N, C-alpha and C positions, 0 to 999 in steps of 0.2 A: 932509262932503265925501267924494265917492265916489273910490275908488282905481281907476285904470285897470288892467285886467288884460290880459295878452298873449293874443291869440287862440290857441286850442288848435289844434294841427295834427292832421290826420287820420292815423291809424296807417298805416304802409306796407302795401301790399297783400300779403297772405299767402295761404297755401293755403286752399281752401274749408273751411268749418266741418266738423269731423269727420274731416278728412284730415290726418295728421301731416305736418309739414314734411319735404320730401325723399323722400316716399313717394308713388308714383303711385296713381291711382285703380284699382280692380279692372278697370273697363272699359278703361282705357288699357293695362293690363298684358295683358289678353286680346287686345286689338287688336294690340299689339306682337308678341305670341307668334304670332298668326295670320299676320301679315305676314311675320315671319321664317320661319315654317314653310312658307308658300306659296313664298317665294323659294328656300328650300333644296330643297323638293320639285321645283320646276321644274329646278333644277340637277341633281338626282339623275336625273330623267327624261331630260334631255338627255345626261347621261353614260352612262346605260344604253343609250340609242339608239346613241350613238357606239360603245360597247363591243360591242354586238351586231353592228352593221354592220362594225366593224373585224375581229371574230373570224371572221365568215363570209367577209369579203373576203380575209383571209389564207389561208383554206382554199382558195379558188378561185385566187387569184393564184399560190400556190405550185405549182400544177399546170399553169399556163398556159405553153405552149411558145413564146409570142411575147411581145413587149413590150406590156404592158398599156396603156401610155400612147400608143404611136405606131402600133399595128397597126390597119389598116382593116377587118379581117375580124372576124366574130362567129360562131364555130362551136365552142362549148364541148362539143358532143356529138361532135366529131370525134375521130379517133385519129391523132395526139395532139390534145388540145384546144388550139384557137387562138382567141383573142378579144382585142379591144382597144377602146378608147373614143375613138379619134381622131376618127372621123366623128361620134359622138354628142356629144362636147364641142363640135366645130365647129358642128354644127346647133343645139345648145342656145344657145350664146353668140350666134351670128349672128341667129337668129330673135328672141331677146330684145332684142338691140340695135336691130333694125328696129322692134320693137314700142315700145321706149322713145323712139326718135327721132320716131316718128309720134304717140305718145299724150301725152307730157309737155307739149309746147307747146299742143296743143289743150285738154288738161285745165286748164292754167293759164288759158287764155283763157276757157273756159267758167266756171271758178270766179270769175274777176274779173267777168265779165258778171253772174253771179247775185248776187254779193255787193256790187257797187259801181255797176253801170250799169243793170241791168234794173229796171223798176218793180216794186213789191212784189207787185202782183197777178199779174205775169208770172213773177217770180222763184220764187214758191212752187210753181206747177205744174211749172216746169222742174226745180227741185231734186227734186221728187217723182218725176218720170220718171227722173232720173238714179239715184235711190235704187232704183227698180224694176229698172233695167238691171243694177245691181250684184248683184241677187239672182237673176238668171237662171242656171239650171244650165249647167255647161260643155257637157254633151252637146247642149243646145239650140243653143248657139253653133256647135258642131261640125256638126250637121245643117244649120243655115242656111248655114254656110260651104261644105259639100259640095254642096248643092243650088243655092244662089244665087250665092255669092261666086266659086267656082271657074270656072263657065262665063263669068261676066261679066268676069273678070280676064284672060281670054285676049286680048282686044283690047288691054288695057293692056300686057300682056307684049310683044305685037307692036310696039306703039308705042315702048316702051322699047328694044327690040332695034334698031329702025330708027334712032332718033335718039340713043340713048345706048349703043349696042352697042360703040362705040369705047372705052368705059371698062373693058372686060373683065368687070366685075361684072354688067352688064346685057346681056351678049352671050348670045344664045340659040343654042346649038349643036345642040339636038335638039328635034324637034317633039313635041307632046303637050299634054294638058290642064295647066292651071296648078296642079298639085299639087306645089308646090315650097316652098322656105324663104321666098321672098318673100311668097307667099300666107299661109303660116303666120304670118309677122311681122305682116301686116295684120290677120289674125283675132285674134291676141293683143293687138294695139293696141286693137281694138274691145272686147275683153274687159276689159282693165285700165283703160280710159278712165274708166268710172264710179267705180272705186275711188280713183284718183288725184284725180279731180274732187271727190269727197265730202270727203276729208280736207283737200285744199287749200282748198276753200270754207270749211270750218269754221275753218281757221287765219286766213284773210283776214277773216272776220267778227269775229275777236278782236283785230284790229289797233287800236291806241289811237286813239280818236276825236279826242282833243285834238291829236295830231300832224297828223292830216288837216285839222282845222279851222285849225290854225296855219299850215299850208302854204297853204291856200286864202286865209287872211287876208293872207298876204304876196304874193298875186297869182299863185300857182302854178296851172297848168292842171290839168285832171282827170288827164291822163297823168303830169304831174310829181308829183302827189300819190301816184299809184300807184307811181311809180318811186322816190320818196324816202322814203315812209312805209309803204306796204303791203308791197311786195316785200321790203325788208330785214327787216321784222318777221317775215314768213312764210317766210323762206328755209329755216329748219330744218324747218318743216312741209312745204314742197315736197320737200325731200330725203327726209324720212320717208315721205311719200306715194309718191314715186317708187320707193323701195326696197320698199315694200309691194306696189306693182304689179309690180316686177321679180321679187319672190319668187313671185308667181302665174305670171308668164310663164315663169320657169325650171322650175317644177314642173307646168305644165299637161299633162294626159294625154289625156283623151278627145277634146277638140276637135282636138288635133294629130293623134291617131291616125286620126280620121275624114277629115281633109283631106289629110294628107301621104301621098305614095307613097314608103315607106321604101326605101332602098338604101344599101349600105355603099360608096358611091363619094364620095370627097372632091373637091368641085369648087367653084371660086370663082365659077362662073356661077350666080347666084342664081335665074335664070329656068329653069334646067334641072330637069326632074322628078327627085325623089329627095332624099336626105338622111335625117336622123334626129335624134331627141333622146333624152335619157336616159329621161324619163318615158314617151314613146311606145314606146320599145323594151321597157321593162319591162312595160307593159300588153299589148303585142302578143305577147310570148314567155313570159310567166310561166306560163300554164296548161299549155302544151305542153312546158315544160322539165322535165328530171329534177332530182334533188336537187343535183347539181353545177352544172347550168345555172342553177338558182335562186341558188346561191351566187355565180355569175358576175354575175347581174343585181343581186344585193345589193351586189357590189363596185362596179358602176357607180352604184348608188344612193348609196354612200358618197362617191363623187366629187361627185355633185350636192349632197350634204349639206355637204361641205367648201366647195364653191363658194358656196352660200347663206350659210354662216357668214362667209366672207371678204367677200362683198358687204355684209352687214349691219355687219360690223366696220369696213369702209371708210367706210360712211355715218356711223357714230358718230364716227369719227375726223374726218371732214369737218365735222360739226356742232360738235364740241368744239374745233376748231382755232382759232376766234376766238369771243370771248364774245358779240359782237353777233349771231352766228348764232342763238343761243338765244332772242333777244328779251328777255333779262333786263334790259337797259337801256332797253327801250322804255317 
């Protein structure tokens, strides 16, 4: 008579053969060290840049006879030296806001069309063209804007002045070509549109298919699927893509320098020629400036550096505010 034996249980999973328990593999240790080293190196580089900008900015601001934040004039070579960033900060922020208002909705629409509406044979070529536009150098956009965009926007400026001049913002008080902040904003919108579109498209393509199919099975329309399943999942990606585009808009140099007619006159009329941005002012005056003048330009660069950090920090705070923004529960 045979005796029944209890089935043997498999031993619990342990570390791979040849690796002591609690000790990581050599490859894991190397990868961990490289990752930590890369992160620390990045922080050191950022700190070094901030320290350099801060040191040179202090040297310049300590000799400035005017208020650095509120003065409209830029004359570090004067006696006494007088310079301020009020006009530059206004022009940089306003042109970037115009670019974001124009580019973000269009980029989201193009990304949705490529990822969820266009046939596959059509989506591929459109995505390829968008990728090519993102690789076009800034100077090419600037030359195109100066030769083509500026002359053709003169009619739009007149139309805005005629029908929306009562808003003060679109009131045109001086005649001249359309080398103003409004034109710069449109050019920047065209430049950052491919960047925002590419990132947003990739995020939309990663949206959970089960959520979309479940919404369709419940009788939702295509737009309801987009609104309830795709956009909530891609919200963090949209914010990240927008901040990436905003970073380029804030720091754009050559395209703005070619299109804009700079002047240190602060005006709320966006259609009047003139204005200025941090990057454009640095590019235009760096070569002709003496050592102190370059310190003054570096001080303005420090302000742009701080603005960029604040914008990115605000974006991270918005993403981390609610868990569903990250798509972790998707």
